[in-house]
TINU-927718 format. One record per residue (C-alpha): chain; residue number from 1; x, y, z. Coordinates in Angstrom, 2 decimals. Layout:
<kolba><mol>A</mol><seq>NUM</seq><px>X</px><py>Y</py><pz>Z</pz></kolba>
...
END
This chain:
<kolba><mol>A</mol><seq>1</seq><px>21.82</px><py>-4.87</py><pz>-0.27</pz></kolba>
<kolba><mol>A</mol><seq>2</seq><px>21.29</px><py>-1.34</py><pz>1.05</pz></kolba>
<kolba><mol>A</mol><seq>3</seq><px>17.74</px><py>-0.19</py><pz>1.69</pz></kolba>
<kolba><mol>A</mol><seq>4</seq><px>16.67</px><py>2.66</py><pz>-0.52</pz></kolba>
<kolba><mol>A</mol><seq>5</seq><px>13.39</px><py>3.37</py><pz>1.25</pz></kolba>
<kolba><mol>A</mol><seq>6</seq><px>12.88</px><py>1.97</py><pz>4.74</pz></kolba>
<kolba><mol>A</mol><seq>7</seq><px>9.45</px><py>0.34</py><pz>4.43</pz></kolba>
<kolba><mol>A</mol><seq>8</seq><px>8.32</px><py>-2.24</py><pz>6.95</pz></kolba>
<kolba><mol>A</mol><seq>9</seq><px>7.70</px><py>-5.79</py><pz>5.73</pz></kolba>
<kolba><mol>A</mol><seq>10</seq><px>4.00</px><py>-5.25</py><pz>6.40</pz></kolba>
<kolba><mol>A</mol><seq>11</seq><px>4.02</px><py>-2.16</py><pz>4.20</pz></kolba>
<kolba><mol>A</mol><seq>12</seq><px>5.71</px><py>-4.10</py><pz>1.40</pz></kolba>
<kolba><mol>A</mol><seq>13</seq><px>2.98</px><py>-6.73</py><pz>1.72</pz></kolba>
<kolba><mol>A</mol><seq>14</seq><px>0.31</px><py>-4.00</py><pz>1.69</pz></kolba>
<kolba><mol>A</mol><seq>15</seq><px>1.75</px><py>-2.61</py><pz>-1.56</pz></kolba>
<kolba><mol>A</mol><seq>16</seq><px>1.84</px><py>-6.12</py><pz>-3.07</pz></kolba>
<kolba><mol>A</mol><seq>17</seq><px>-1.75</px><py>-6.81</py><pz>-1.99</pz></kolba>
<kolba><mol>A</mol><seq>18</seq><px>-3.18</px><py>-3.60</py><pz>-3.45</pz></kolba>
<kolba><mol>A</mol><seq>19</seq><px>-1.19</px><py>-4.04</py><pz>-6.66</pz></kolba>
<kolba><mol>A</mol><seq>20</seq><px>-2.49</px><py>-7.59</py><pz>-7.11</pz></kolba>
<kolba><mol>A</mol><seq>21</seq><px>-6.06</px><py>-6.52</py><pz>-6.39</pz></kolba>
<kolba><mol>A</mol><seq>22</seq><px>-5.75</px><py>-3.84</py><pz>-9.05</pz></kolba>
<kolba><mol>A</mol><seq>23</seq><px>-5.04</px><py>-6.49</py><pz>-11.69</pz></kolba>
<kolba><mol>A</mol><seq>24</seq><px>-8.59</px><py>-7.73</py><pz>-11.27</pz></kolba>
<kolba><mol>A</mol><seq>25</seq><px>-11.68</px><py>-6.21</py><pz>-12.87</pz></kolba>
<kolba><mol>A</mol><seq>26</seq><px>-13.27</px><py>-3.46</py><pz>-10.76</pz></kolba>
<kolba><mol>A</mol><seq>27</seq><px>-15.61</px><py>-4.88</py><pz>-8.15</pz></kolba>
<kolba><mol>A</mol><seq>28</seq><px>-13.83</px><py>-8.24</py><pz>-7.84</pz></kolba>
<kolba><mol>A</mol><seq>29</seq><px>-14.09</px><py>-9.42</py><pz>-4.25</pz></kolba>
<kolba><mol>A</mol><seq>30</seq><px>-11.41</px><py>-11.72</py><pz>-2.84</pz></kolba>
<kolba><mol>A</mol><seq>31</seq><px>-11.79</px><py>-13.92</py><pz>0.20</pz></kolba>
<kolba><mol>A</mol><seq>32</seq><px>-8.99</px><py>-13.43</py><pz>2.74</pz></kolba>
<kolba><mol>A</mol><seq>33</seq><px>-7.74</px><py>-17.00</py><pz>2.22</pz></kolba>
<kolba><mol>A</mol><seq>34</seq><px>-7.55</px><py>-16.55</py><pz>-1.56</pz></kolba>
<kolba><mol>A</mol><seq>35</seq><px>-5.67</px><py>-13.27</py><pz>-1.11</pz></kolba>
<kolba><mol>A</mol><seq>36</seq><px>-3.23</px><py>-14.92</py><pz>1.27</pz></kolba>
<kolba><mol>A</mol><seq>37</seq><px>-2.50</px><py>-17.65</py><pz>-1.27</pz></kolba>
<kolba><mol>A</mol><seq>38</seq><px>-2.26</px><py>-15.24</py><pz>-4.20</pz></kolba>
<kolba><mol>A</mol><seq>39</seq><px>0.01</px><py>-12.75</py><pz>-2.40</pz></kolba>
<kolba><mol>A</mol><seq>40</seq><px>1.99</px><py>-15.41</py><pz>-0.48</pz></kolba>
<kolba><mol>A</mol><seq>41</seq><px>1.45</px><py>-13.39</py><pz>2.71</pz></kolba>
<kolba><mol>A</mol><seq>42</seq><px>0.73</px><py>-15.43</py><pz>5.87</pz></kolba>
<kolba><mol>A</mol><seq>43</seq><px>-3.02</px><py>-15.26</py><pz>6.65</pz></kolba>
<kolba><mol>A</mol><seq>44</seq><px>-2.69</px><py>-13.81</py><pz>10.20</pz></kolba>
<kolba><mol>A</mol><seq>45</seq><px>-0.38</px><py>-11.06</py><pz>8.95</pz></kolba>
<kolba><mol>A</mol><seq>46</seq><px>-2.59</px><py>-10.41</py><pz>5.94</pz></kolba>
<kolba><mol>A</mol><seq>47</seq><px>-5.62</px><py>-9.95</py><pz>8.24</pz></kolba>
<kolba><mol>A</mol><seq>48</seq><px>-3.86</px><py>-7.04</py><pz>9.97</pz></kolba>
<kolba><mol>A</mol><seq>49</seq><px>-2.88</px><py>-5.53</py><pz>6.62</pz></kolba>
<kolba><mol>A</mol><seq>50</seq><px>-6.43</px><py>-5.81</py><pz>5.25</pz></kolba>
<kolba><mol>A</mol><seq>51</seq><px>-7.90</px><py>-4.17</py><pz>8.36</pz></kolba>
<kolba><mol>A</mol><seq>52</seq><px>-5.40</px><py>-1.31</py><pz>8.15</pz></kolba>
<kolba><mol>A</mol><seq>53</seq><px>-6.03</px><py>-0.70</py><pz>4.45</pz></kolba>
<kolba><mol>A</mol><seq>54</seq><px>-9.80</px><py>-0.88</py><pz>4.98</pz></kolba>
<kolba><mol>A</mol><seq>55</seq><px>-9.67</px><py>1.70</py><pz>7.80</pz></kolba>
<kolba><mol>A</mol><seq>56</seq><px>-7.63</px><py>3.96</py><pz>5.51</pz></kolba>
<kolba><mol>A</mol><seq>57</seq><px>-10.27</px><py>3.75</py><pz>2.77</pz></kolba>
<kolba><mol>A</mol><seq>58</seq><px>-8.02</px><py>1.92</py><pz>0.31</pz></kolba>
<kolba><mol>A</mol><seq>59</seq><px>-9.89</px><py>-1.38</py><pz>0.52</pz></kolba>
<kolba><mol>A</mol><seq>60</seq><px>-13.53</px><py>-2.16</py><pz>1.01</pz></kolba>
<kolba><mol>A</mol><seq>61</seq><px>-14.63</px><py>-4.99</py><pz>3.28</pz></kolba>
<kolba><mol>A</mol><seq>62</seq><px>-17.60</px><py>-7.06</py><pz>2.11</pz></kolba>
<kolba><mol>A</mol><seq>63</seq><px>-19.78</px><py>-9.05</py><pz>4.50</pz></kolba>
<kolba><mol>A</mol><seq>64</seq><px>-22.27</px><py>-11.85</py><pz>4.00</pz></kolba>
<kolba><mol>A</mol><seq>65</seq><px>-22.19</px><py>-14.07</py><pz>0.92</pz></kolba>
<kolba><mol>A</mol><seq>66</seq><px>-19.79</px><py>-11.61</py><pz>-0.74</pz></kolba>
<kolba><mol>A</mol><seq>67</seq><px>-17.37</px><py>-11.76</py><pz>2.20</pz></kolba>
<kolba><mol>A</mol><seq>68</seq><px>-13.93</px><py>-10.53</py><pz>1.24</pz></kolba>
<kolba><mol>A</mol><seq>69</seq><px>-12.06</px><py>-7.45</py><pz>0.09</pz></kolba>
<kolba><mol>A</mol><seq>70</seq><px>-11.89</px><py>-5.26</py><pz>-2.98</pz></kolba>
<kolba><mol>A</mol><seq>71</seq><px>-10.33</px><py>-1.91</py><pz>-3.85</pz></kolba>
<kolba><mol>A</mol><seq>72</seq><px>-12.44</px><py>0.94</py><pz>-2.48</pz></kolba>
<kolba><mol>A</mol><seq>73</seq><px>-11.76</px><py>3.15</py><pz>-5.49</pz></kolba>
<kolba><mol>A</mol><seq>74</seq><px>-10.15</px><py>2.81</py><pz>-8.92</pz></kolba>
<kolba><mol>A</mol><seq>75</seq><px>-6.52</px><py>1.63</py><pz>-8.80</pz></kolba>
<kolba><mol>A</mol><seq>76</seq><px>-5.32</px><py>4.65</py><pz>-10.77</pz></kolba>
<kolba><mol>A</mol><seq>77</seq><px>-6.64</px><py>6.87</py><pz>-7.93</pz></kolba>
<kolba><mol>A</mol><seq>78</seq><px>-4.69</px><py>5.05</py><pz>-5.20</pz></kolba>
<kolba><mol>A</mol><seq>79</seq><px>-1.09</px><py>6.23</py><pz>-4.98</pz></kolba>
<kolba><mol>A</mol><seq>80</seq><px>1.87</px><py>4.39</py><pz>-3.56</pz></kolba>
<kolba><mol>A</mol><seq>81</seq><px>2.04</px><py>7.20</py><pz>-1.00</pz></kolba>
<kolba><mol>A</mol><seq>82</seq><px>-1.54</px><py>6.39</py><pz>0.08</pz></kolba>
<kolba><mol>A</mol><seq>83</seq><px>-0.60</px><py>2.77</py><pz>0.80</pz></kolba>
<kolba><mol>A</mol><seq>84</seq><px>2.72</px><py>3.59</py><pz>2.49</pz></kolba>
<kolba><mol>A</mol><seq>85</seq><px>1.11</px><py>6.24</py><pz>4.68</pz></kolba>
<kolba><mol>A</mol><seq>86</seq><px>-1.81</px><py>3.96</py><pz>5.56</pz></kolba>
<kolba><mol>A</mol><seq>87</seq><px>0.45</px><py>1.18</py><pz>6.76</pz></kolba>
<kolba><mol>A</mol><seq>88</seq><px>3.68</px><py>2.78</py><pz>7.99</pz></kolba>
<kolba><mol>A</mol><seq>89</seq><px>2.32</px><py>6.20</py><pz>8.87</pz></kolba>
<kolba><mol>A</mol><seq>90</seq><px>3.24</px><py>9.58</py><pz>7.44</pz></kolba>
<kolba><mol>A</mol><seq>91</seq><px>6.67</px><py>10.04</py><pz>5.95</pz></kolba>
<kolba><mol>A</mol><seq>92</seq><px>8.97</px><py>12.19</py><pz>7.97</pz></kolba>
<kolba><mol>A</mol><seq>93</seq><px>12.40</px><py>12.28</py><pz>9.45</pz></kolba>
<kolba><mol>A</mol><seq>94</seq><px>12.92</px><py>10.70</py><pz>12.84</pz></kolba>
<kolba><mol>A</mol><seq>95</seq><px>14.34</px><py>13.78</py><pz>14.49</pz></kolba>
<kolba><mol>A</mol><seq>96</seq><px>17.59</px><py>15.57</py><pz>14.67</pz></kolba>
<kolba><mol>A</mol><seq>97</seq><px>20.75</px><py>13.70</py><pz>13.64</pz></kolba>
<kolba><mol>A</mol><seq>98</seq><px>22.86</px><py>15.49</py><pz>16.25</pz></kolba>
<kolba><mol>A</mol><seq>99</seq><px>20.77</px><py>15.52</py><pz>19.42</pz></kolba>
<kolba><mol>A</mol><seq>100</seq><px>17.81</px><py>13.82</py><pz>21.04</pz></kolba>
<kolba><mol>A</mol><seq>101</seq><px>15.35</px><py>16.38</py><pz>19.67</pz></kolba>
<kolba><mol>A</mol><seq>102</seq><px>12.23</px><py>14.84</py><pz>18.16</pz></kolba>
<kolba><mol>A</mol><seq>103</seq><px>12.14</px><py>17.71</py><pz>15.67</pz></kolba>
<kolba><mol>A</mol><seq>104</seq><px>14.86</px><py>20.07</py><pz>14.62</pz></kolba>
<kolba><mol>A</mol><seq>105</seq><px>15.08</px><py>22.97</py><pz>17.10</pz></kolba>
<kolba><mol>A</mol><seq>106</seq><px>13.82</px><py>25.91</py><pz>15.06</pz></kolba>
<kolba><mol>A</mol><seq>107</seq><px>16.57</px><py>28.22</py><pz>13.86</pz></kolba>
<kolba><mol>A</mol><seq>108</seq><px>19.35</px><py>25.98</py><pz>15.23</pz></kolba>
<kolba><mol>A</mol><seq>109</seq><px>19.20</px><py>23.40</py><pz>12.46</pz></kolba>
<kolba><mol>A</mol><seq>110</seq><px>22.24</px><py>21.41</py><pz>11.37</pz></kolba>
<kolba><mol>A</mol><seq>111</seq><px>23.99</px><py>21.55</py><pz>7.99</pz></kolba>
<kolba><mol>A</mol><seq>112</seq><px>22.09</px><py>18.53</py><pz>6.64</pz></kolba>
<kolba><mol>A</mol><seq>113</seq><px>18.59</px><py>19.71</py><pz>7.64</pz></kolba>
<kolba><mol>A</mol><seq>114</seq><px>17.77</px><py>21.45</py><pz>4.35</pz></kolba>
<kolba><mol>A</mol><seq>115</seq><px>19.01</px><py>18.51</py><pz>2.30</pz></kolba>
<kolba><mol>A</mol><seq>116</seq><px>16.93</px><py>16.07</py><pz>4.36</pz></kolba>
<kolba><mol>A</mol><seq>117</seq><px>13.83</px><py>18.20</py><pz>3.82</pz></kolba>
<kolba><mol>A</mol><seq>118</seq><px>14.51</px><py>18.35</py><pz>0.06</pz></kolba>
<kolba><mol>A</mol><seq>119</seq><px>14.80</px><py>14.56</py><pz>-0.05</pz></kolba>
<kolba><mol>A</mol><seq>120</seq><px>11.57</px><py>14.28</py><pz>1.95</pz></kolba>
<kolba><mol>A</mol><seq>121</seq><px>9.71</px><py>16.51</py><pz>-0.50</pz></kolba>
<kolba><mol>A</mol><seq>122</seq><px>11.08</px><py>14.64</py><pz>-3.52</pz></kolba>
<kolba><mol>A</mol><seq>123</seq><px>10.20</px><py>11.27</py><pz>-2.00</pz></kolba>
<kolba><mol>A</mol><seq>124</seq><px>6.64</px><py>12.40</py><pz>-1.22</pz></kolba>
<kolba><mol>A</mol><seq>125</seq><px>6.21</px><py>13.78</py><pz>-4.74</pz></kolba>
<kolba><mol>A</mol><seq>126</seq><px>7.51</px><py>10.59</py><pz>-6.36</pz></kolba>
<kolba><mol>A</mol><seq>127</seq><px>5.47</px><py>8.20</py><pz>-4.22</pz></kolba>
<kolba><mol>A</mol><seq>128</seq><px>2.32</px><py>10.21</py><pz>-4.89</pz></kolba>
<kolba><mol>A</mol><seq>129</seq><px>2.95</px><py>10.11</py><pz>-8.65</pz></kolba>
<kolba><mol>A</mol><seq>130</seq><px>2.94</px><py>6.30</py><pz>-8.85</pz></kolba>
<kolba><mol>A</mol><seq>131</seq><px>-0.45</px><py>4.59</py><pz>-8.71</pz></kolba>
<kolba><mol>A</mol><seq>132</seq><px>-1.27</px><py>1.07</py><pz>-7.62</pz></kolba>
<kolba><mol>A</mol><seq>133</seq><px>-2.31</px><py>0.48</py><pz>-11.25</pz></kolba>
<kolba><mol>A</mol><seq>134</seq><px>1.23</px><py>1.45</py><pz>-12.36</pz></kolba>
<kolba><mol>A</mol><seq>135</seq><px>2.70</px><py>-1.08</py><pz>-9.93</pz></kolba>
<kolba><mol>A</mol><seq>136</seq><px>0.32</px><py>-3.75</py><pz>-11.17</pz></kolba>
<kolba><mol>A</mol><seq>137</seq><px>1.66</px><py>-3.33</py><pz>-14.71</pz></kolba>
<kolba><mol>A</mol><seq>138</seq><px>5.12</px><py>-4.21</py><pz>-13.41</pz></kolba>
<kolba><mol>A</mol><seq>139</seq><px>3.75</px><py>-7.26</py><pz>-11.58</pz></kolba>
<kolba><mol>A</mol><seq>140</seq><px>2.04</px><py>-8.36</py><pz>-14.75</pz></kolba>
<kolba><mol>A</mol><seq>141</seq><px>5.27</px><py>-8.04</py><pz>-16.74</pz></kolba>
<kolba><mol>A</mol><seq>142</seq><px>7.32</px><py>-9.90</py><pz>-14.11</pz></kolba>
<kolba><mol>A</mol><seq>143</seq><px>4.98</px><py>-12.72</py><pz>-13.24</pz></kolba>
<kolba><mol>A</mol><seq>144</seq><px>2.42</px><py>-12.80</py><pz>-16.01</pz></kolba>
<kolba><mol>A</mol><seq>145</seq><px>-0.25</px><py>-12.27</py><pz>-13.38</pz></kolba>
<kolba><mol>A</mol><seq>146</seq><px>-3.61</px><py>-11.26</py><pz>-14.68</pz></kolba>
<kolba><mol>A</mol><seq>147</seq><px>-7.25</px><py>-11.54</py><pz>-13.84</pz></kolba>
<kolba><mol>A</mol><seq>148</seq><px>-7.89</px><py>-14.73</py><pz>-11.88</pz></kolba>
<kolba><mol>A</mol><seq>149</seq><px>-10.58</px><py>-17.29</py><pz>-12.38</pz></kolba>
<kolba><mol>A</mol><seq>150</seq><px>-12.09</px><py>-19.53</py><pz>-9.71</pz></kolba>
<kolba><mol>A</mol><seq>151</seq><px>-9.64</px><py>-18.88</py><pz>-6.88</pz></kolba>
<kolba><mol>A</mol><seq>152</seq><px>-12.03</px><py>-17.83</py><pz>-4.16</pz></kolba>
<kolba><mol>A</mol><seq>153</seq><px>-12.92</px><py>-14.51</py><pz>-5.69</pz></kolba>
<kolba><mol>A</mol><seq>154</seq><px>-16.43</px><py>-13.40</py><pz>-6.46</pz></kolba>
<kolba><mol>A</mol><seq>155</seq><px>-17.80</px><py>-10.65</py><pz>-8.64</pz></kolba>
<kolba><mol>A</mol><seq>156</seq><px>-19.68</px><py>-8.05</py><pz>-6.63</pz></kolba>
<kolba><mol>A</mol><seq>157</seq><px>-23.34</px><py>-7.85</py><pz>-7.49</pz></kolba>
<kolba><mol>A</mol><seq>158</seq><px>-24.44</px><py>-4.56</py><pz>-8.94</pz></kolba>
<kolba><mol>A</mol><seq>159</seq><px>-26.54</px><py>-2.52</py><pz>-6.61</pz></kolba>
<kolba><mol>A</mol><seq>160</seq><px>-30.13</px><py>-1.83</py><pz>-7.60</pz></kolba>
END
């Protein structure tokens, strides 16, 4: 099957992880082990993903008795573009198709340059218009996944 959007496997797992977390009530904290089981992502790989998403401000890391991870902000405010950019880096073309230039050489662009830039803009617009909450709805329809009970997750205590 041809790849429509070249996302790394880690990025696909990052999207899956954030979508699954968004199915839970706000403030739900998941232990890394529980997330690994729920997402079916190997624990060592998931650790890297969780660190990356936490550094990007998509997830929040909890220490102490509440150790685990939760979404850092509401799922409807986290776009697919946010997750893709956090894990795979900013979208962009990999340089000129004709030469070894890292970027197209100014006024000497090839015939496809404008079309590639249009595709880039459209892709960015579409990825930014889909939220993690939107993706979670699809997961719920496909797998019947919903809020979990007693699988290593804890409800964050309200702050006083």
